[in-house]
C-alpha positions in Angstrom: 245.1 201.9 25.5 242.5 202.8 28.2 242.1 206.2 27.3 241.3 205.2 23.5 238.5 202.8 24.8 237.0 205.8 26.9 237.0 208.2 23.8 235.7 205.1 21.8 232.6 204.8 24.3 231.8 208.5 24.6 231.9 208.5 20.7 229.2 205.6 20.4 227.1 207.0 23.1 227.1 210.7 21.3 226.2 208.5 17.9 223.6 206.4 19.6 221.9 209.8 21.0 222.2 211.6 17.8 220.8 208.6 16.2 217.7 208.2 18.5 217.2 211.9 18.5 217.2 211.9 14.7 214.7 209.0 14.7 212.2 210.5 17.4 212.5 213.9 15.4 211.3 212.4 12.3 208.2 210.9 14.1 207.8 214.3 15.8 208.3 216.4 12.5 205.7 214.3 10.5 203.2 214.7 13.3 204.0 218.6 13.5 203.9 218.8 9.6 200.4 217.3 9.6 199.2 219.8 12.1 201.2 222.6 10.2 199.2 221.6 7.2 196.0 221.3 8.8 196.5 224.9 10.1 197.9 226.7 7.0 195.3 225.0 4.8 192.3 224.3 6.7 189.5 222.6 4.8 185.6 223.3 4.8 182.5 221.4 5.2 179.0 222.1 4.1 175.7 220.3 5.2 172.0 221.5 4.4 168.8 220.3 6.0 165.8 220.7 3.6 162.1 220.4 4.9 161.7 217.7 2.4 163.2 215.4 -0.5 160.2 215.7 -3.0 158.3 219.0 -4.2 156.0 220.1 -6.4 155.9 222.4 -9.1 155.5 226.1 -7.8 156.2 224.9 -4.2 159.1 226.3 -2.3 162.5 224.4 -0.9 162.9 225.4 2.5 166.7 224.9 3.8 168.8 225.5 6.5 172.8 225.5 5.9 175.6 224.7 8.3 179.0 225.8 7.5 182.0 223.9 9.6 185.5 223.6 9.8 186.4 220.4 8.3 188.8 219.0 10.8 187.1 220.4 14.1 183.8 220.5 12.8 183.3 223.7 14.7 182.2 226.8 13.0 184.4 227.7 10.4 186.5 231.2 10.8 187.2 231.3 7.1 184.2 231.6 4.6 181.1 233.5 5.0 180.0 233.2 1.6 178.1 230.0 0.5 176.9 229.0 -2.9 173.8 226.6 -3.4 173.5 225.4 -6.7 170.1 223.7 -8.3 171.0 221.3 -11.0 169.4 219.0 -13.3 169.8 215.5 -14.2 172.7 216.9 -16.6 174.5 218.3 -14.1 173.7 222.0 -15.6 173.0 224.7 -13.1 169.4 226.1 -13.3 169.6 228.5 -10.2 172.0 229.6 -7.8 171.7 231.2 -4.3 174.2 232.8 -2.3 174.0 232.6 1.6 175.9 234.7 4.0 176.8 232.8 7.0 178.3 234.7 10.3 177.8 232.1 13.0 177.5 228.0 11.4 174.5 228.3 9.7 172.2 230.5 7.5 168.4 229.8 6.3 167.1 230.1 2.5 164.7 229.1 0.2 164.3 228.2 -3.6 161.2 228.8 -5.5 160.2 226.2 -8.0 158.1 227.9 -10.6 156.2 226.1 -13.5 159.7 226.3 -15.5 160.9 223.5 -13.6 159.9 220.3 -15.3 159.3 216.9 -13.1 162.3 214.9 -12.6 165.3 214.5 -10.3 167.6 217.4 -9.1 170.6 217.8 -7.4 171.2 220.6 -4.4 174.7 221.4 -4.5 176.4 223.1 -1.6 180.2 224.6 -1.4 182.4 227.6 -0.9 184.9 228.4 -3.1 187.6 228.1 -0.9 187.0 224.2 -0.7 188.5 224.3 -4.4 192.0 224.6 -2.7 191.8 220.6 -1.8 193.0 218.6 -4.3 189.7 216.8 -4.4 186.9 219.1 -3.2 183.7 217.2 -1.8 180.6 219.5 -1.9 177.8 218.5 -0.2 175.2 217.1 -2.7 171.7 216.0 -1.8 169.2 214.6 -4.6 165.6 216.0 -4.6 162.5 214.9 -6.6 160.2 217.5 -8.5 156.8 216.2 -9.3 154.4 217.8 -11.6 150.9 218.7 -10.2 149.4 215.4 -12.0 150.8 213.6 -9.1 149.1 215.9 -6.4 147.8 213.4 -3.7 143.8 213.2 -3.4 142.2 214.1 0.2 140.3 210.8 0.1 143.5 208.5 -0.2 145.5 207.2 2.5 148.8 206.0 0.9 151.2 203.5 2.0 155.0 203.3 2.3 156.2 200.3 0.7 158.3 197.7 2.7 162.2 197.5 2.3 163.5 194.8 0.1 165.9 192.3 1.1 169.4 191.9 -0.7 169.0 189.5 -3.2 172.3 187.7 -4.5 173.0 187.4 -8.4 173.4 184.1 -9.8 174.6 185.3 -12.7 176.2 188.7 -13.5 176.8 190.8 -16.4 179.3 191.0 -19.1 182.5 192.2 -18.5 182.2 195.4 -20.5 179.1 196.4 -17.9 180.8 195.1 -14.9 183.7 197.0 -12.7 185.8 195.1 -10.2 188.5 196.2 -7.8 190.6 194.7 -5.1 191.9 196.6 -2.3 194.8 194.4 -0.3 194.7 195.7 3.5 197.2 198.7 4.0 199.0 198.2 0.8 199.9 195.9 -1.8 199.9 192.2 -1.2 203.2 190.4 0.0 204.4 187.0 -0.7 204.2 184.7 2.5 202.0 187.1 4.5 198.2 186.4 5.1 196.0 189.2 4.5 192.8 190.6 4.1 191.6 192.0 0.6 188.4 194.1 0.0 186.8 193.4 -3.1 184.0 195.9 -4.8 181.7 195.3 -7.8 179.7 197.9 -9.6 177.9 198.3 -12.7 178.7 201.3 -15.2 176.9 203.6 -13.4 178.7 203.1 -9.9 175.9 201.2 -8.4 177.2 198.1 -6.2 176.3 194.4 -7.4 175.5 192.0 -4.8 177.1 188.6 -6.0 179.1 185.9 -4.8 182.5 184.0 -6.4 185.7 182.3 -5.6 189.6 183.1 -5.8 191.6 180.6 -7.5 195.2 180.1 -8.7 196.6 179.3 -12.2 195.9 175.8 -11.6 192.4 176.4 -10.9 192.8 175.5 -7.2 190.2 177.2 -4.9 192.0 179.4 -2.5 188.9 181.6 -0.9 185.3 182.4 -1.4 184.1 185.9 -1.2 180.4 187.5 -1.2 179.9 191.3 -2.2 176.8 192.5 -0.4 175.5 196.0 0.2 177.2 198.8 -2.0 179.2 195.8 -3.7 181.4 195.4 -1.0 183.2 192.2 0.1 186.3 191.0 2.0 188.2 187.5 1.7 191.5 186.1 3.2 194.5 185.0 1.2 197.9 184.0 2.0 199.8 184.8 -1.4 202.5 182.3 -2.2 205.5 182.6 -4.4 205.6 181.9 -8.1 201.6 181.8 -8.2 199.3 183.9 -9.7 195.5 184.5 -8.6 192.1 185.3 -9.9 188.7 186.2 -8.9 185.8 184.0 -10.7 182.2 185.1 -11.1 179.6 182.7 -12.5 181.2 180.2 -15.0 183.2 182.4 -17.3 184.2 185.5 -16.0 187.7 185.9 -14.4 189.7 188.6 -13.2 193.6 189.0 -12.1 194.2 189.9 -8.8 197.1 192.5 -8.2 200.6 190.5 -7.9 201.9 190.3 -4.5 205.4 192.0 -3.8 208.4 189.6 -3.1 209.0 192.0 -0.1 206.9 194.4 1.9 204.8 195.2 4.6 201.5 194.8 5.8 199.3 197.0 8.0 196.1 195.0 9.8 194.0 196.8 12.0 191.0 195.8 14.2 188.2 198.0 16.1 187.8 195.6 19.1 185.2 197.8 20.9 187.2 200.4 23.1 190.6 199.0 22.2 192.2 199.4 18.8 194.7 196.6 17.6 197.3 197.2 15.0 199.2 194.6 13.7 202.5 195.2 11.4 204.4 192.3 9.4 207.0 191.9 7.2 208.9 189.3 5.5 212.2 191.4 5.6 214.6 190.5 8.3 214.7 193.0 10.8 212.6 195.1 8.7 210.5 196.8 11.5 213.7 198.5 13.1 212.9 202.1 13.7 209.4 202.1 11.9 206.6 204.3 13.0 202.9 204.6 12.9 201.2 207.7 12.9 197.1 208.0 13.0 195.2 211.0 12.8 191.7 211.7 12.5 190.6 214.8 10.3 194.2 216.0 10.5 194.4 215.6 14.4 196.9 213.2 16.1 195.3 210.3 18.0 198.2 208.1 18.2 201.8 207.7 17.5 204.4 205.1 18.2 207.9 204.0 17.2 209.1 200.3 17.0 212.3 200.1 18.9 215.4 200.1 16.9 216.6 196.5 18.4 213.3 195.1 17.5 214.2 192.0 15.3 210.9 190.0 14.7 208.9 189.9 11.9 205.5 191.2 13.3 205.0 193.9 16.0 201.6 194.4 17.9 200.4 198.3 18.9 197.3 198.4 21.4 195.6 201.2 22.7 192.3 202.7 23.9 190.2 204.8 21.5 187.3 206.1 24.2 189.2 209.3 23.8 188.9 209.4 20.3 186.1 211.5 18.4 183.9 209.6 15.7 185.1 209.6 12.2 187.1 207.9 9.4 190.8 207.6 11.2 193.8 207.2 8.9 197.0 204.9 10.3 200.2 205.3 8.2 203.5 203.3 8.6 206.8 205.2 8.0 210.2 204.6 7.7 212.9 205.6 9.9 213.4 208.4 7.2 209.6 209.3 6.7 208.8 207.5 3.9 205.4 206.2 3.7 205.1 202.4 3.6 201.3 201.4 4.2 198.1 203.1 5.0 194.9 202.0 6.5 191.7 203.8 7.2 189.4 202.5 10.0 186.1 204.1 11.1 185.6 205.0 15.0 182.1 205.5 15.9 181.5 206.8 19.3 177.6 206.4 20.4 177.7 208.3 23.6 178.4 211.7 22.3 175.0 212.6 20.6 172.1 214.8 21.6 168.2 214.0 20.5 165.1 216.1 20.5 162.5 215.4 22.9 158.9 216.5 21.9 156.4 216.6 24.4 152.6 216.9 24.2 152.2 215.7 20.8 149.4 213.2 20.0 149.5 210.4 17.8 146.4 211.2 15.5 144.9 214.7 14.6 141.9 215.8 12.7 142.1 217.9 9.7 142.9 221.6 10.0 143.6 220.7 14.0 146.0 223.0 15.8 149.3 221.3 17.2 151.4 222.4 19.7 154.4 221.0 21.4 157.2 221.8 23.7 161.0 220.8 22.6 163.7 219.5 24.8 167.2 218.7 23.7 168.7 216.3 25.9 171.9 214.3 26.0 172.6 210.6 26.1 171.7 210.5 30.1 168.5 212.3 29.3 169.8 215.4 30.9 168.5 219.0 29.1 170.8 221.0 26.8 170.8 224.4 25.3 171.0 224.0 21.6 170.1 225.1 18.3 167.5 223.4 16.2 166.2 223.2 12.3 162.7 221.7 12.4 160.2 220.5 9.6 156.9 218.6 10.0 156.1 217.0 6.5 154.3 214.2 4.7 156.0 210.6 4.8 153.5 209.0 2.2 155.6 209.3 -1.1 159.1 209.4 0.3 160.9 206.1 1.2 162.2 207.9 4.3 165.7 208.3 2.4 166.2 211.8 4.4 167.9 209.5 6.8 170.5 209.2 4.4 171.0 212.9 4.9 171.8 213.3 8.6 174.7 215.5 9.6 176.3 212.4 11.5 176.4 210.2 8.1 177.7 213.3 6.2 180.4 215.0 8.4 181.8 211.6 9.9 181.5 209.5 6.8 180.4 210.6 3.4 182.5 214.0 3.2 185.6 211.9 4.3 185.7 209.0 1.7 186.7 208.8 -1.8 183.5 207.7 -3.2 180.3 208.9 -1.6 177.5 206.3 -0.9 173.7 206.9 -1.3 172.5 204.8 1.8 175.2 205.7 4.6 172.4 205.5 6.9 172.8 201.5 6.3 175.7 201.3 8.4 174.1 203.4 11.8 170.6 202.1 11.9 171.5 199.0 14.1 174.7 197.3 15.6 175.0 194.2 13.6 178.6 192.6 13.4 177.9 192.0 9.4 177.4 195.7 9.0 180.6 196.8 11.1 182.4 194.2 8.7 180.9 195.9 5.5 182.0 199.1 7.0 185.5 198.1 7.4 185.5 196.8 4.1 184.5 200.1 2.9 187.5 201.8 4.6 189.8 199.3 2.9 188.7 200.3 -0.3 189.6 204.0 0.1 192.8 205.2 -2.1 196.0 205.6 -0.7 197.1 209.1 -0.2 200.9 209.3 -1.2 201.0 212.4 -3.0 198.8 214.1 -0.2 202.1 212.9 2.4 204.3 214.1 0.1 202.4 217.5 0.0 202.3 217.4 4.0 205.9 216.6 4.6 207.0 219.0 2.1 204.8 221.7 3.4 204.0 222.9 0.0 200.7 223.6 1.1 201.2 227.6 1.1 202.0 227.7 -2.5 198.5 226.1 -3.8 196.3 228.3 -1.7 195.2 229.8 -4.7 191.7 230.6 -3.6 191.0 233.1 -0.6 188.1 232.3 1.6 185.4 234.9 0.7 184.0 237.1 3.4 181.4 238.7 1.0 180.8 239.9 -2.7 183.8 240.3 -4.5 183.8 242.2 -7.8 186.9 241.4 -9.7 188.2 242.0 -13.2 190.9 243.2 -15.4 191.9 246.3 -17.6 193.4 245.7 -21.2 193.5 247.7 -24.7 190.5 248.3 -26.1 191.6 247.2 -29.4 193.7 244.3 -28.2 192.5 242.2 -25.3 195.8 240.5 -24.8 197.5 243.8 -23.7 197.0 244.5 -19.8 197.2 248.1 -18.7 197.9 249.6 -15.6 194.8 252.1 -15.0 192.7 254.1 -12.4 189.3 252.1 -11.8 186.4 253.6 -10.4 183.6 251.1 -9.1 180.0 252.6 -8.5 177.2 250.2 -7.0 173.6 251.5 -7.7 170.5 250.7 -5.8 171.9 250.2 -2.5 169.7 250.8 0.6 172.0 253.9 1.6 172.5 254.9 -2.0 175.2 255.0 -4.5 178.7 253.3 -3.2 181.7 254.8 -5.0 185.0 253.6 -4.6 188.4 254.4 -6.5 191.8 252.4 -6.7 194.7 251.6 -8.9 195.2 248.4 -10.7 198.2 246.3 -10.5 200.6 246.3 -13.4 199.0 243.4 -15.1 195.9 245.5 -15.1 193.6 243.4 -12.6 191.7 245.0 -9.7 189.4 243.8 -7.0 186.5 245.4 -5.0 185.0 244.2 -1.7 183.9 242.4 -0.1 180.5 243.8 0.0 177.3 242.7 1.9 174.0 243.4 0.1 171.0 241.7 -0.7 169.4 240.8 -4.4 170.7 241.9 -7.7 172.2 245.3 -8.2 173.5 247.3 -11.0 177.3 248.4 -10.9 179.3 250.4 -13.4 183.2 250.4 -13.5 185.1 253.3 -15.4 188.5 253.3 -16.2 191.2 255.9 -16.9 194.3 255.1 -18.7 197.6 256.8 -17.1 198.5 257.2 -20.9 196.9 260.2 -22.5 195.8 261.0 -25.9 197.0 264.1 -27.7 193.7 266.0 -26.4 194.6 264.9 -22.7 191.5 262.4 -22.5 192.3 258.6 -21.4 193.3 256.3 -24.2 190.5 253.8 -24.8 190.5 250.7 -22.5 188.4 247.8 -22.6 186.8 246.5 -19.1 186.5 242.9 -18.6 184.8 241.7 -15.3 185.5 238.2 -14.0 182.4 235.8 -14.0 182.0 233.0 -11.5 183.6 229.8 -12.7 181.1 226.6 -12.0 182.6 224.3 -9.1 184.9 221.8 -10.5 185.2 218.0 -9.2 188.6 217.2 -10.2 187.8 213.2 -9.4 184.3 212.1 -10.0 182.9 210.5 -7.0 180.6 208.1 -8.8 177.9 208.8 -6.4 174.7 206.4 -7.1 171.5 208.5 -7.5 169.2 207.8 -4.5 166.0 205.9 -5.3 162.9 207.6 -4.4 159.9 205.3 -3.9 156.7 207.0 -4.9 153.1 205.7 -4.4 151.7 203.5 -7.1 154.9 203.8 -9.2 158.0 201.5 -9.8 161.3 203.5 -10.0 163.1 201.8 -12.9 164.6 205.1 -14.0 163.6 208.8 -13.3 162.3 209.3 -16.9 159.7 206.5 -16.2 158.5 208.1 -12.8 158.2 211.9 -14.1 156.8 212.1 -17.5 157.9 214.9 -19.3 155.0 217.2 -21.0 157.4 217.2 -23.9 156.9 213.6 -24.5 153.2 213.8 -24.8 151.8 213.8 -28.3 149.0 216.1 -28.8 146.5 215.4 -31.7 144.5 218.4 -33.2 140.4 218.3 -32.2 138.4 217.2 -34.9 136.3 220.0 -34.4 139.3 222.6 -34.9 138.9 224.4 -38.1 142.1 224.7 -40.0 142.5 228.2 -41.2 144.2 229.5 -44.6 147.7 231.3 -44.2 147.1 234.8 -44.0 149.6 237.5 -44.6 149.7 240.7 -42.4 151.7 243.4 -43.3 152.4 246.3 -41.0 154.5 250.0 -41.6 158.2 249.6 -40.3 158.8 251.1 -37.1 161.5 253.5 -36.7 163.9 253.2 -34.0 162.5 255.9 -32.0 159.0 254.5 -32.3 160.4 251.2 -30.9 161.9 252.8 -28.0 158.3 255.0 -27.3 156.7 251.6 -27.5 159.0 249.6 -25.3 159.2 252.8 -22.8 155.2 252.3 -22.6 155.4 248.9 -21.7 157.6 249.7 -18.7 154.9 251.6 -17.2 157.4 254.3 -15.5 156.8 257.2 -13.1 155.6 259.3 -15.5 153.9 259.9 -19.0 155.6 261.0 -22.3 157.9 263.9 -21.4 158.3 267.2 -23.1 161.8 266.6 -24.3 163.5 263.5 -25.1 167.1 263.2 -26.3 167.6 260.5 -28.7 171.7 260.5 -28.9 172.0 258.5 -32.0 170.2 261.7 -33.8 172.9 263.9 -32.6 175.9 264.2 -34.8 179.0 263.7 -32.3 177.2 263.0 -29.5 180.0 260.4 -28.2 182.2 263.2 -27.6 180.1 265.3 -25.6 179.2 265.2 -22.2 175.4 264.8 -20.8 175.8 268.8 -19.7 176.4 269.5 -23.3 173.6 267.5 -24.2 171.2 269.2 -21.7 172.5 272.7 -23.0 171.4 271.8 -26.7 167.7 271.2 -25.3 167.5 274.7 -23.1 169.6 273.9 -20.1 172.2 276.6 -18.5 175.7 275.7 -17.3 176.8 278.2 -14.5 180.3 278.3 -12.8 183.8 276.9 -13.9 185.1 273.4 -14.0 185.0 271.5 -11.4 182.3 273.6 -9.5 179.8 274.0 -12.6 176.2 273.3 -12.5 173.6 272.6 -15.0 170.3 274.4 -14.6 167.1 273.5 -16.9 165.8 277.3 -16.1 163.0 276.6 -13.6 162.4 279.2 -11.0 164.3 277.6 -7.8 167.6 278.0 -9.5 169.3 275.0 -8.3 170.6 271.6 -10.2 167.8 269.1 -11.1 167.4 265.7 -9.8 169.5 263.0 -11.5 168.0 259.4 -12.1 169.9 256.5 -14.2 167.9 253.5 -14.7 165.7 254.2 -12.2 168.4 255.0 -9.5 168.9 258.3 -8.1 172.7 259.6 -8.5 174.5 262.9 -7.8 175.5 265.3 -10.8 179.2 264.1 -10.2 178.1 260.6 -11.4 176.2 261.9 -14.3 179.2 263.9 -15.3 181.3 260.9 -15.6 179.2 258.7 -17.7 180.3 257.8 -21.0 177.7 259.1 -23.7 178.1 256.1 -25.9 176.6 253.9 -23.1 173.4 256.0 -23.2 170.2 255.2 -25.0 168.1 258.3 -24.5 167.4 261.2 -22.1 164.1 262.4 -20.7 164.3 266.0 -19.2 160.9 266.6 -17.1 159.4 269.7 -16.0 158.3 269.7 -12.4 154.9 269.2 -13.3 155.6 266.3 -15.4 157.8 265.0 -12.7 154.8 264.6 -9.7 156.0 261.0 -8.8 159.1 262.2 -7.7 157.4 264.7 -5.3 159.2 267.6 -3.7 162.6 266.3 -5.1 161.3 267.6 -8.6 161.3 271.2 -7.9 164.4 271.7 -10.3 163.2 269.3 -12.8 164.4 266.0 -13.0 166.7 264.3 -15.9 166.1 260.7 -16.2 168.7 258.6 -18.4 168.1 255.3 -19.5 171.4 253.2 -20.7 172.0 250.9 -23.5 169.8 247.5 -22.8 168.0 249.1 -19.8 165.0 248.7 -21.5 163.2 245.3 -22.1 163.4 246.0 -25.9 167.1 246.0 -26.3 168.1 243.3 -23.8 168.5 240.6 -26.5 170.7 242.6 -28.7 174.3 242.2 -28.4 175.9 244.7 -26.0 177.7 247.5 -27.7 181.3 247.8 -26.6 182.1 251.0 -25.4 186.0 252.3 -24.2 186.4 253.1 -20.6 183.4 252.2 -19.0 181.4 248.7 -18.3 177.9 248.4 -16.9 176.7 245.2 -15.3 174.7 243.5 -12.6 176.0 241.9 -9.5 174.1 239.5 -7.6 174.2 239.8 -3.9 173.3 237.4 -0.9 169.8 236.0 -1.1 167.2 237.6 1.1 165.8 235.6 3.7 162.0 234.9 3.6 160.1 233.4 6.6 157.9 230.4 6.3 154.1 231.3 6.4 152.2 228.8 8.4 148.4 228.5 7.5 146.2 229.6 10.8 142.7 228.2 10.9 141.8 229.9 14.2 140.0 232.7 12.4 137.7 232.1 9.3 139.0 233.3 6.1 137.6 233.4 2.5 140.8 231.3 0.9 140.0 228.5 3.7 137.4 227.3 1.4 139.9 225.7 -1.0 141.3 222.1 -0.2 144.5 222.2 1.7 147.2 220.0 0.3 150.3 221.2 1.9 152.8 218.5 2.2 155.3 220.9 4.6 152.9 221.7 7.5 155.7 223.5 9.4 159.5 224.9 9.1 161.4 226.3 11.6 165.1 226.7 10.7 166.3 228.5 13.6 165.1 227.2 17.1 166.9 228.4 20.1 166.2 225.9 23.0 167.3 227.2 26.3 166.9 224.3 28.3 167.6 223.5 32.1 166.7 221.5 35.0 163.6 223.8 35.9 162.5 225.3 32.5 161.9 225.0 29.1 160.5 227.9 26.8 160.7 226.4 23.2 157.3 225.8 21.7 156.4 225.2 18.1 152.6 225.2 16.7 151.0 224.7 13.5 147.6 223.3 11.6 147.4 219.9 10.2 145.9 219.9 6.2 143.2 217.9 4.6 145.3 215.3 3.5 145.1 212.0 5.6 148.5 210.2 6.1 151.5 209.7 8.2 153.4 212.8 8.9 156.9 213.0 10.6 159.0 215.8 12.4 162.4 215.9 10.7 165.1 217.8 12.8 168.6 218.5 13.2 170.8 219.6 15.9 173.7 221.9 15.3 176.5 219.8 15.0 178.7 222.1 17.0 176.0 221.4 20.0 176.2 217.6 19.1 179.6 217.0 20.1 180.7 216.2 16.4 
């Protein structure tokens, strides 16, 4: 009997060990799965600092770009290619820049020519790798472009309008124009448990509505009151009772259903009490807290994990821990069952105020005269005032026409708040400009309004992230495409492909490879600047009877526009312009097309006249277009038009040259074409203005050629000593401006196209008034006095070697120094 009891005790102890081990493993496994998910599928964030937020036509947007790891906020080790799109109010792409980022940041510019009409535009900054995220959030910043009619006068001194206080609306819009949402803390409301509920009211455009109302039950008994304030956010407390329904009432007639409470469930309440975080977990299920565990993380890094003891039999449990070692940002607290099922989730913003850096500017006066030199020394200091080595981008710009809205685009606001919440804010600086309890409460309401991430936790725990990484990080320019049958574009063909990139600094780049079985190919990554021409040749493994390749079509992939899977409904920023009320962007920036032009009474209306001209032949049109190109030579002695030679599509370039007096010596593949000049060597070959070798020309398909010029050495003086054996200049179809509007002719086995490389870097040119120049007689209206995107500050206790200098302009008013310290340096 004793032996049987001993065995039972041993089995019980073994079962307890296994059970506790399994519970601890589930907590460890979830935290480990989270870390694995972040390491396998790291996110990226971008940020751009521009010299200002408003521009005139024919000015330049100067910018400095930051690319960071989305979790650590350090230098991203993934992408090196970042896209900057400039979009109009209809979200249509107007221009795109590609910047090469090797170490955290890169500088660039966008020229605003006269084709940009006045209005509001958006800068969108992203990497293609971001689109692996279920809801990618690119950095977006709104800028204003003004016409020259808004240019300030040098005699005026503009003033910035004061900020307006919030006014509560006594009456609100009809239901069709109002959107109201309820967000019970941590998840659904539960009967019999008091909870906080965040409320959000917006109009159809997503702009928050400040109003007030009450919560009633089905008997019209008042249960609670609420106020929606900045961003349309508010919070109220409610104790849901069984068999009751609740409503939110606005004004006298607008009534909205609250979500129905669960009969059984859990409430997750969090409070940020200075240096301490308090978390209260409550349930109405008997012994329902047994074995539950809480996991807290911030940008994927675990900040707290704790299990409720299995023997715990009460209905509420408090967790308390210090937050002093937790970085700033949006933290996520998730409550799981012992088996790893998600029960509740709550976002909480943690703001550490002692980890920032500030720029100290010495030797700068409060006022200057026009065209006076300004010199200043720069120091970056920490919160204790100690100098720190850092990297800074800096702009000096006018604030007269700007509502200081650039404060809403700080690195801190974007990285710590806007980039990590479901719906971005147009004015995130509101939460950081002072330390009021009302603003802390409002920020907490914003955290409560974030959507639950049940689907994301399922992906994390299921470790499906590797299956969804469909886009690789880009290290450079990649050229991709596929080979298909020329007559059936749906039939892929495996082939040998050769890529030739023309116009590079080091000449022509050529490389060959074989496609996969689906006919797909990829070349790169490459690093080159501006736009170059490229040619892809394809040769089928299947041959025709004459031994030549079967006809293939080459399809080059085009970059798809950035896709935001979920609209963030980000409200447009409000720009306050001097002497203008901003009711809508269109009222501020009138379009020239909206102006009605009336005919001057002095203008004489002429009768209709018919002008006739002899129809030009195709060769006449080519000759005329050729003249407009201003080439390096005059009319050549020999010009070959391929469409005038029967059967030219089956000939090689050397065959065409033989017909015009050329001579072929040697045997294939060592044959050589001579033009009959005295040095007896091959001529210089030029294709669309780029020098190439004879092998490249021999591989060209003559169907892609418009015409060929054969130059005598005396005619090719522009090519200097390279023209001793003559020059063969080849123009492909579409290379002349005359034919750019024509639909390209599909030619088998060859494809010519342009490839946009990285944007070249240009230096901001400061105006120097130290020496008198003729152009100094004009008025100086510059709104950006200085721009320097990459200032390396090597600070120590003894020395400071960072100095900036520039000259003021002729426009009186207030100017500000805008700077961004590298986020990596700022401890973010």
